[in-house]
ZADRENBA-429352 format. One record per residue (C-alpha): x, y, z; residue in one letter; residue number from 1. Coordinates in steps of 0.25 Angstrom, whole numbers, plus 5000, padded with zeros to 4 digits. Each point is the difference from the previous one (the first is absolute). Layout:
N
<X X, Y Y, Z Z, code A, pos NUM>;
...
This chain:
197
<X 5030, Y 4855, Z 5006, code X, pos 1>;
<X 4986, Y 5003, Z 4997, code X, pos 2>;
<X 4997, Y 5015, Z 4995, code X, pos 3>;
<X 4990, Y 5005, Z 5008, code X, pos 4>;
<X 4995, Y 5010, Z 4990, code X, pos 5>;
<X 4994, Y 4991, Z 4991, code X, pos 6>;
<X 4989, Y 4995, Z 5007, code X, pos 7>;
<X 4998, Y 5018, Z 5006, code X, pos 8>;
<X 4995, Y 5002, Z 4985, code X, pos 9>;
<X 4985, Y 5000, Z 4995, code X, pos 10>;
<X 4996, Y 4992, Z 4992, code X, pos 11>;
<X 4999, Y 5003, Z 4987, code X, pos 12>;
<X 4983, Y 4999, Z 5002, code X, pos 13>;
<X 5003, Y 5011, Z 5009, code X, pos 14>;
<X 5007, Y 5011, Z 4997, code X, pos 15>;
<X 4990, Y 5012, Z 4993, code X, pos 16>;
<X 5005, Y 5000, Z 4988, code X, pos 17>;
<X 4995, Y 4986, Z 4998, code X, pos 18>;
<X 4988, Y 5005, Z 5008, code X, pos 19>;
<X 4993, Y 5010, Z 4991, code X, pos 20>;
<X 5001, Y 4993, Z 4988, code X, pos 21>;
<X 4991, Y 4992, Z 5004, code X, pos 22>;
<X 4986, Y 4998, Z 4998, code X, pos 23>;
<X 4992, Y 5011, Z 5006, code X, pos 24>;
<X 4992, Y 4989, Z 5009, code X, pos 25>;
<X 5012, Y 4992, Z 5003, code X, pos 26>;
<X 5000, Y 4998, Z 5016, code X, pos 27>;
<X 5014, Y 5005, Z 5002, code X, pos 28>;
<X 4997, Y 5015, Z 4991, code X, pos 29>;
<X 4988, Y 5000, Z 5008, code X, pos 30>;
<X 5006, Y 5000, Z 5012, code X, pos 31>;
<X 5013, Y 5007, Z 4997, code X, pos 32>;
<X 4992, Y 5011, Z 4994, code X, pos 33>;
<X 4988, Y 4999, Z 5015, code X, pos 34>;
<X 5013, Y 5004, Z 5008, code X, pos 35>;
<X 5006, Y 5012, Z 4993, code X, pos 36>;
<X 4984, Y 5006, Z 4998, code X, pos 37>;
<X 5000, Y 4998, Z 5016, code X, pos 38>;
<X 5015, Y 5006, Z 5001, code X, pos 39>;
<X 4996, Y 5010, Z 4992, code X, pos 40>;
<X 4985, Y 5005, Z 5008, code X, pos 41>;
<X 5010, Y 4999, Z 5013, code X, pos 42>;
<X 5010, Y 5008, Z 4993, code X, pos 43>;
<X 4989, Y 5010, Z 4996, code X, pos 44>;
<X 4994, Y 5002, Z 5013, code X, pos 45>;
<X 5011, Y 5002, Z 5009, code X, pos 46>;
<X 5006, Y 5012, Z 4988, code X, pos 47>;
<X 4988, Y 5006, Z 5002, code X, pos 48>;
<X 4997, Y 4997, Z 5015, code X, pos 49>;
<X 5013, Y 5005, Z 5003, code X, pos 50>;
<X 4998, Y 5012, Z 4992, code X, pos 51>;
<X 4987, Y 5004, Z 5005, code X, pos 52>;
<X 5009, Y 4998, Z 5014, code X, pos 53>;
<X 5010, Y 5010, Z 4998, code X, pos 54>;
<X 4991, Y 5009, Z 4994, code X, pos 55>;
<X 4990, Y 5002, Z 5010, code X, pos 56>;
<X 5007, Y 4997, Z 5012, code X, pos 57>;
<X 4995, Y 4986, Z 5007, code X, pos 58>;
<X 5010, Y 4990, Z 5007, code X, pos 59>;
<X 5002, Y 4989, Z 4987, code X, pos 60>;
<X 4994, Y 4988, Z 5005, code X, pos 61>;
<X 5001, Y 4991, Z 4988, code X, pos 62>;
<X 4998, Y 4989, Z 5005, code X, pos 63>;
<X 4988, Y 5002, Z 5006, code X, pos 64>;
<X 4995, Y 5007, Z 4987, code X, pos 65>;
<X 5005, Y 4989, Z 4992, code X, pos 66>;
<X 4993, Y 4988, Z 5008, code X, pos 67>;
<X 4991, Y 5004, Z 5010, code X, pos 68>;
<X 4986, Y 5007, Z 4998, code X, pos 69>;
<X 4999, Y 5007, Z 5014, code X, pos 70>;
<X 5005, Y 5015, Z 4991, code X, pos 71>;
<X 4987, Y 4998, Z 4989, code X, pos 72>;
<X 4989, Y 5007, Z 5004, code X, pos 73>;
<X 4989, Y 5009, Z 4992, code X, pos 74>;
<X 4996, Y 5011, Z 5010, code X, pos 75>;
<X 5014, Y 5008, Z 5003, code X, pos 76>;
<X 5011, Y 5003, Z 4991, code X, pos 77>;
<X 5011, Y 4993, Z 5003, code X, pos 78>;
<X 4991, Y 4986, Z 4998, code X, pos 79>;
<X 4996, Y 5008, Z 4987, code X, pos 80>;
<X 5014, Y 5003, Z 4995, code X, pos 81>;
<X 5005, Y 4985, Z 5003, code X, pos 82>;
<X 4989, Y 4993, Z 4992, code X, pos 83>;
<X 4999, Y 5013, Z 4989, code X, pos 84>;
<X 5017, Y 4995, Z 4999, code X, pos 85>;
<X 4993, Y 4985, Z 5000, code X, pos 86>;
<X 4993, Y 5003, Z 4988, code X, pos 87>;
<X 5010, Y 5009, Z 4994, code X, pos 88>;
<X 5009, Y 4988, Z 5001, code X, pos 89>;
<X 4991, Y 4992, Z 4992, code X, pos 90>;
<X 5000, Y 5009, Z 4989, code X, pos 91>;
<X 5014, Y 5001, Z 4998, code X, pos 92>;
<X 5002, Y 4984, Z 5001, code X, pos 93>;
<X 4989, Y 5000, Z 4988, code X, pos 94>;
<X 5014, Y 5003, Z 4991, code X, pos 95>;
<X 5007, Y 4990, Z 5007, code X, pos 96>;
<X 4990, Y 4991, Z 4998, code X, pos 97>;
<X 4999, Y 5002, Z 4985, code X, pos 98>;
<X 5015, Y 5000, Z 4996, code X, pos 99>;
<X 5000, Y 4987, Z 5010, code X, pos 100>;
<X 4990, Y 4991, Z 4996, code X, pos 101>;
<X 4995, Y 5008, Z 4986, code X, pos 102>;
<X 4986, Y 4991, Z 4997, code X, pos 103>;
<X 4987, Y 5002, Z 5005, code X, pos 104>;
<X 4995, Y 4988, Z 5002, code X, pos 105>;
<X 5013, Y 5000, Z 5013, code X, pos 106>;
<X 4997, Y 5013, Z 5005, code X, pos 107>;
<X 4987, Y 4997, Z 5006, code X, pos 108>;
<X 5008, Y 4986, Z 5007, code X, pos 109>;
<X 5011, Y 5010, Z 5003, code X, pos 110>;
<X 4993, Y 5012, Z 5007, code X, pos 111>;
<X 4992, Y 4989, Z 5010, code X, pos 112>;
<X 5012, Y 4992, Z 5003, code X, pos 113>;
<X 5009, Y 5012, Z 5005, code X, pos 114>;
<X 4988, Y 5005, Z 5009, code X, pos 115>;
<X 4999, Y 4986, Z 5003, code X, pos 116>;
<X 5014, Y 5001, Z 5006, code X, pos 117>;
<X 4999, Y 5012, Z 5007, code X, pos 118>;
<X 4988, Y 4994, Z 5008, code X, pos 119>;
<X 5008, Y 4988, Z 5004, code X, pos 120>;
<X 5014, Y 5008, Z 5005, code X, pos 121>;
<X 4990, Y 5010, Z 5007, code X, pos 122>;
<X 4994, Y 4987, Z 5007, code X, pos 123>;
<X 5015, Y 4994, Z 5004, code X, pos 124>;
<X 5005, Y 5014, Z 5004, code X, pos 125>;
<X 4988, Y 5006, Z 5008, code X, pos 126>;
<X 4994, Y 4984, Z 5003, code X, pos 127>;
<X 4986, Y 5005, Z 5000, code X, pos 128>;
<X 4989, Y 5004, Z 4990, code X, pos 129>;
<X 5001, Y 5015, Z 4993, code X, pos 130>;
<X 4990, Y 5011, Z 5003, code X, pos 131>;
<X 4989, Y 5003, Z 4989, code X, pos 132>;
<X 5005, Y 5012, Z 4995, code X, pos 133>;
<X 5015, Y 4993, Z 4997, code X, pos 134>;
<X 4989, Y 4989, Z 4992, code X, pos 135>;
<X 4992, Y 5011, Z 4993, code X, pos 136>;
<X 5013, Y 5005, Z 4996, code X, pos 137>;
<X 5006, Y 4989, Z 4996, code X, pos 138>;
<X 4988, Y 4996, Z 4992, code X, pos 139>;
<X 5000, Y 5015, Z 4993, code X, pos 140>;
<X 5017, Y 4999, Z 4997, code X, pos 141>;
<X 4998, Y 4985, Z 4994, code X, pos 142>;
<X 4988, Y 5007, Z 4992, code X, pos 143>;
<X 5009, Y 5011, Z 4995, code X, pos 144>;
<X 5011, Y 4990, Z 4996, code X, pos 145>;
<X 4992, Y 4989, Z 4994, code X, pos 146>;
<X 4993, Y 5010, Z 4992, code X, pos 147>;
<X 5009, Y 5010, Z 4995, code X, pos 148>;
<X 5010, Y 4988, Z 5000, code X, pos 149>;
<X 4991, Y 4994, Z 4991, code X, pos 150>;
<X 4997, Y 5010, Z 4989, code X, pos 151>;
<X 5015, Y 5005, Z 5000, code X, pos 152>;
<X 5004, Y 4985, Z 4997, code X, pos 153>;
<X 4991, Y 5000, Z 4989, code X, pos 154>;
<X 5003, Y 5012, Z 4994, code X, pos 155>;
<X 5013, Y 4996, Z 4999, code X, pos 156>;
<X 4996, Y 4986, Z 4994, code X, pos 157>;
<X 4993, Y 5008, Z 4990, code X, pos 158>;
<X 5009, Y 5008, Z 4997, code X, pos 159>;
<X 5011, Y 4990, Z 4997, code X, pos 160>;
<X 4991, Y 4991, Z 4991, code X, pos 161>;
<X 4986, Y 5009, Z 4995, code X, pos 162>;
<X 5006, Y 5013, Z 4996, code X, pos 163>;
<X 5015, Y 4996, Z 4996, code X, pos 164>;
<X 5001, Y 5002, Z 4985, code X, pos 165>;
<X 4986, Y 5007, Z 4999, code X, pos 166>;
<X 5004, Y 5013, Z 4996, code X, pos 167>;
<X 5013, Y 5003, Z 4990, code X, pos 168>;
<X 5005, Y 5015, Z 5000, code X, pos 169>;
<X 5002, Y 5005, Z 4986, code X, pos 170>;
<X 5005, Y 5015, Z 4998, code X, pos 171>;
<X 4995, Y 5005, Z 5013, code X, pos 172>;
<X 5009, Y 5012, Z 4996, code X, pos 173>;
<X 4990, Y 5009, Z 4993, code X, pos 174>;
<X 5002, Y 5015, Z 4997, code X, pos 175>;
<X 4990, Y 5012, Z 5006, code X, pos 176>;
<X 4997, Y 5002, Z 4983, code X, pos 177>;
<X 4993, Y 4985, Z 4999, code X, pos 178>;
<X 4990, Y 5002, Z 5012, code X, pos 179>;
<X 4989, Y 5000, Z 4989, code X, pos 180>;
<X 5005, Y 4987, Z 4996, code X, pos 181>;
<X 4990, Y 4989, Z 5002, code X, pos 182>;
<X 5003, Y 4990, Z 5012, code X, pos 183>;
<X 5004, Y 4988, Z 4991, code X, pos 184>;
<X 5013, Y 5008, Z 4995, code X, pos 185>;
<X 5004, Y 5005, Z 5013, code X, pos 186>;
<X 5005, Y 4992, Z 5010, code X, pos 187>;
<X 4995, Y 4985, Z 5006, code X, pos 188>;
<X 4995, Y 4989, Z 4993, code X, pos 189>;
<X 4992, Y 4991, Z 5006, code X, pos 190>;
<X 5001, Y 4986, Z 4995, code X, pos 191>;
<X 4989, Y 4990, Z 4994, code X, pos 192>;
<X 5000, Y 4988, Z 5011, code X, pos 193>;
<X 4986, Y 4994, Z 4992, code X, pos 194>;
<X 5012, Y 4999, Z 4989, code X, pos 195>;
<X 5010, Y 4992, Z 5009, code X, pos 196>;
<X 4991, Y 4986, Z 5003, code X, pos 197>;
């Protein structure tokens, strides 16, 4: 008898442990990162909208808040609140972009991809083009995600490569009586980068 279990197993190349070992530009890894980032983008928005609705007392219309442009309006408080929540969502997703992607070169691509997928889902859900205020909000949201994501990813890259090993802590615990001693004797010694070449 043929075991069905053998056919239900994922190939070794599709296992998450194998995908994240791949090169940062491999299609499998990029696809998984896009899916994970998109899920975190919507999960964060769901949590923020739920908290806001419970605090303010609005009726939960989660799918319309997520996949429709009819509530985004800059002329009333309700629409401004929804817009601010979307901007806060992009601000929080900067952390996810930095952790999941981690490369500043790819931050632009992922920031644009998240909002392009959001646009496609909105078109499929509403079956019409979004309002102009939604387009302006998505441009602002993508700019937040792109620029802050690039900056934090670049900072993370530089922290791991450039700043590692530059400073050696020697004897930092100096007593109060040694305050007049010179700085070369007291705490941190800088490495000479020119002599390392």
